[in-house]
N, C-alpha and C positions, 0 to 999 in steps of 0.2 A: 677820629684815629685817638686824639690826645683824650678823648673821655674815656673810650675803652682801656687805655694804657692807666688811668688813675683808677679805674674800675677794677683792673688785675692787680694793679699794686693793692690797692684795700682788700681784696678778696686774700692777697697772700700773705698780706701782714695780719689780719685777724686768724687766718689757717696758722700760722708761724708760732702766733702767740696761744693757741689751744695746743699744738704741739709739744710748748714747753711748760704749760700747765699739765697735761697728762703725763709727760716724764717725768716732772717734778712731785708729781704727786706719788708715781709709781716708783721713784727713788727713793723716799722718803720709807715708802712701803717694805721696799727691798732692803733697805737698809735697817728697820726695825727688825724683822725677821730672821736677816742674818746676824743680830746681833744675839738675839737672843738664842738662836741655834749654836751660838758660839760659847756663850756664858754656858748654855747645858753642857756642849764638847769640855771646858775648861774644869769642869767640876772632875773631871778624871785626869786631868791636867792642871793643877795647883800650879806651875811655873808660870804659865801663859798669864801676862798681865793684859790691862784693858788696851793700852795701846796699841799692842801687839793684835789685838781682836778687833780694832777700830781699822787699823791697817789692811789686815785680811777683807775686812768688809767693803773696805774703800776699792780694792782690787779688784774685788768680785763684780760691782754692780757696771761696770761697762760691759762684760760678757754677758750679764743676765739680760740687762737692757736691749742688747743686739739680738739676741733670741726674743724679745720682744716686741720689736720694732715695729713688725705686720699689724698686731692689735693696737699699738700706741698710733699709728694711723688711720687706723680702721676707728678707735673711738674718740680720736682727734676729729675728723671728719664730720663724726657724728654729732658730738658738741658744738661743732664749729655752726654748721648748717641749723641745728634747732635754736641755736641762740639767736641766728640773724632772722629765725622765724618769729622767735620771741619778741625781736627788738621791731617784726614786720618789717626789715629791710628786704627780704625776699619779694614781697607784695609789690613792693617798689619797682626791684630789681625786674621782676616778671613784666611788670605795666609801661616800663620802660624798653622791654624788646629783646629784654637780655633771658637767654634761654638755660635749661638744667646743664646743658655743654660750655656755656659763656662762664657758668660759675666755677664748674670744676677741672677745667682747662689750666686756669692758673695754679693750681692743687696738685696737677697730673705733671706740669713742667718742673713744679718745685721737687716734686718726688723724685722724679727721672734724674735733675741734677745732683739732690743729694746723692743717689745710687752712683752716679759715677765718682762724685766725691769719696763716697764709700769704697769702692773700690778700688781707687786709685789711692788712697791714705790712711782712712780710718779703719779701714777691716786689718789694716799692719798695726795701728794702734792697739787696737783689741785682742789683737792675738797676743801682742807684747804684755798688756795688761793680762791677762788670763793666762800666759806661762808664768808671770812674775807669780803670782796668786798660788799658782800650782807647788812652783817651788820654796815659796816662803811657808805656806800651809805644810807642808813636810819638816821645814825646820823649826816652825814653832811646835809642833805638835810631835817631833822626833819621829818620825815616819821614816822609812826606809826610802831615799829617794829612789827615780827611776833608773834600773841598771840595765836597761837594753839603748842601743843607740844605733841608729843607722847613719852609713857613709857612704861612699859610691865603691869603695872597696867590700862592703856587706855590711853584716851585722857582728854586733860587738856586745858581748855580756859580760856583766860583772858578777862573780858569786863568790858569797865569802866561805872560808873553809874554816877547818882546825886550827888551832893556834892563830888564831888572829891571822892567819893567813888569808890572800886573797886568789881568786882566779881570774883572770880576763881571758873570754872565749871570744874564738873570730872565726865567724862562716860567711861563705859567700851567697847562699842560700839554704831555706829551708828544701830539706829533702819532701820523702813523700810520708803522709798519714804523720806519726809521731818521731820521724827522723830529721836529725840536720845530717847535711852534705858533709864531704870536705872539711874537716875544721882544724884549728890550733888552739893550743890550751896553754895559756903562760901563767904562770906561777910564781907569786909576790911573797915577798915576808912582808909582817906590819909596817915596815918602813919603806916598802917598795922597791925593795932590790930583787930581781928578777934570779929565781931557783932554779925552775925547771921550764923547759919547753916540750910539749907532745904534739906531735902532728899524728893526726886519728884520720882514718877512713870514713867512720861516721860516728854520727851520734846518737843512741837509742834513748828518749825521753820517756821516762813511766812517770807514775805518780809523786813518786818518791826520791829516785835516783837517775843520774845520768851516767850511761852505760858507753864507755869509750872503747870501739872496735878498733883493733890491729893498730894500737899505738905505738909510735918510734920517738923515742926520749931522747933529746939534745939537753948536754950539760953544760958545763962550762969549758969545756975541752971540743963544742962543736962536734960531736962526734956522733951521729945518731945510731942508737940502739932501738933493737926491737926487745920489747917488753907484754908481758901480759895483758889481757883486756884488764878493765878497772871501773870503777863508777865512784862517783863522789853524791853525797846525800844533797837533794835540793828541794825547795818547792816550786822551782820554776818550772812549768809546763809550756807545751807548745802553744797551748790555747793563752794561756798568762800572755807568752809574748805576742802572740796577734792581737791581744785585749789592749797591749801597752800604744799600739797604733791607732785603736779605735775612735781619741778624742782628737777630734781637727780641730776644735778651738783656737788651739795654740797656733795653726797654721794659717797663713795668710795666702788672699785669694790669688796673689802672683807667684807664690811658691809652691803653690798646689800641685800646678803641669808639672814641674821637674823632680816634686814629690812623690809624685805619681809612679813615675817611670820609673825613680829610685827603688820605692817600695814593690812593686813589682817583678821589677829585677833579683831583688832579693828571694821572692817565693813567696811573699805574703798577697792578701786580697788589696787591691786598691778601689772595691768597689764605693765604700763607705766615702772616701777621698773625693772619688769620680763625681759622685751624686752633690756632694757638697761643692764641688767647682761649677756643677750645672744650675745647683740653687742658686749661688751668686751672682752669675751671671745672668739669671733669669729674673734678678732681684727687682729691676726697674719695674717689671711686669707685676711681680708677686704686690710691690706698695701700690700699683695700678688699680689691681684688682680690690685691695683694700678699701682704695678710696671709693672706688666706683660701688661696691656692697655696702659702703657709708653712706654713701649719695643714696642709694635705693630704699635703705632703712630710713632713712631721714624725709626722704620728698615723701617716701608712704605714709609716715605718721604727720608730715605738717598737712597733707592732705585731709586726713582721717580726724586731724588734731586730737590724736590720742598718745598722752604721753607713756601711757602702760605699754604700747605696740613697740613705743620708740625704744625702751629699755631691755625689751624682751628682745626683738628682732633682731636689738644690736650685738648682744649676748648670743644668739643662737646663731647669727653671721658668724661671728668667732668661733666658734666650736664648729660650724660645721668647714670652714676652711681648715681649720688645724687640725681636725679629723680627715679629711679629703687627702690633705698632705701626709698627715702619716699614714695611711693605708697605702700611699704611691711609693714614699719613702721604704715602707717594708717589704712591698713587692720589688722594687730597686735593689735591695740591700739583699735581699735572698736569690736575686739573678733573676727571679721570673718574668721582669721586664725588661729592655737594656736602662741604663742608668739614665740618659738624657731623657729620656721619656716617664722616669718617675717623678723627675724635678718640674718639666716641663707639661704634662697631663694635668696635674690638680691646679696649674696656676691658668692656664689655657683656659680652665671647665669655668674656674673665677671670673675671669675677665668676658668672657662669653655670657654667663649667667648676668651679670653686672650691668654690660652694655643691652644686653635684650631687654632687659626688666626697668632700666631708664629710657630705652625708646619707648616703650610701652607706656611710662608714664609722660613723659613727654608729648607723646600724643594724643596721651588719653585725658 
């Protein structure tokens, strides 16, 4: 029992070392490409300083590494097992009666533990850094910040108007097609003083205008007066409003269920967020599938003693997993299949393939 404990500890220690090496190399590559891209962008923004670009790059790294984590697990498993083979340690382990499953079990336990830690704490931290990156990028490159927010009371939209005035539009939900339902428009001057309030039956949104139907005007005397329909010039369309909520990187796993209810209550589609929730929920099995596929590639290469097959099979496994997930995610986003199955099916297929091939290698 004590020998097996030491064996598992040795396997785990070496695997974590390779996780660190792969993550470190990828961090350097991401940093390098990110800085090159930011330098290219800064050519048209001469006010951007190197320290700002460095901060943007650092804030971007956690989110990118988070997206690449399945591939990090895959290649770490490959390199870890190949290194054991090069040192002839696998031969010794096998001669002592340790099977493929004994070697991969500590890896699987560590990945499941990491997944639990990730869902409880790390995902929240990554979502905060991603949100901070987006906000800081808007500030550095002087881009218009997000003008659409969502709360329990509905959608709130900010729209710039003439003479430096601006309007805040509140609606409880999106209507049908290109319409907003019953809404309220608050018009403010440049220093934030309320000028007028319009309560409208609906808003028709075109590519260039928002047309307000059956408006009731309320001014300082709090008396409502019916006024003719009017329009304001804007570039904000229903499609752009929906795209505002397509990015799920800034929403943590624990916040997703309540956000899905909120977004669907407002008439927006929560399909992308629902898929993201199930994807995160199934993360332990996704990492397990990567470890199993890595084991298949490594042990197949070890038996054939072919480094070329090791490299090619590892890259092919990464592409296969990514391609499989993208197909099912696209089917889920288009609502061809339920959201749960769009996240569950590719992970399940990868796990089953890995288990089947490893059983064949173990018995063969």
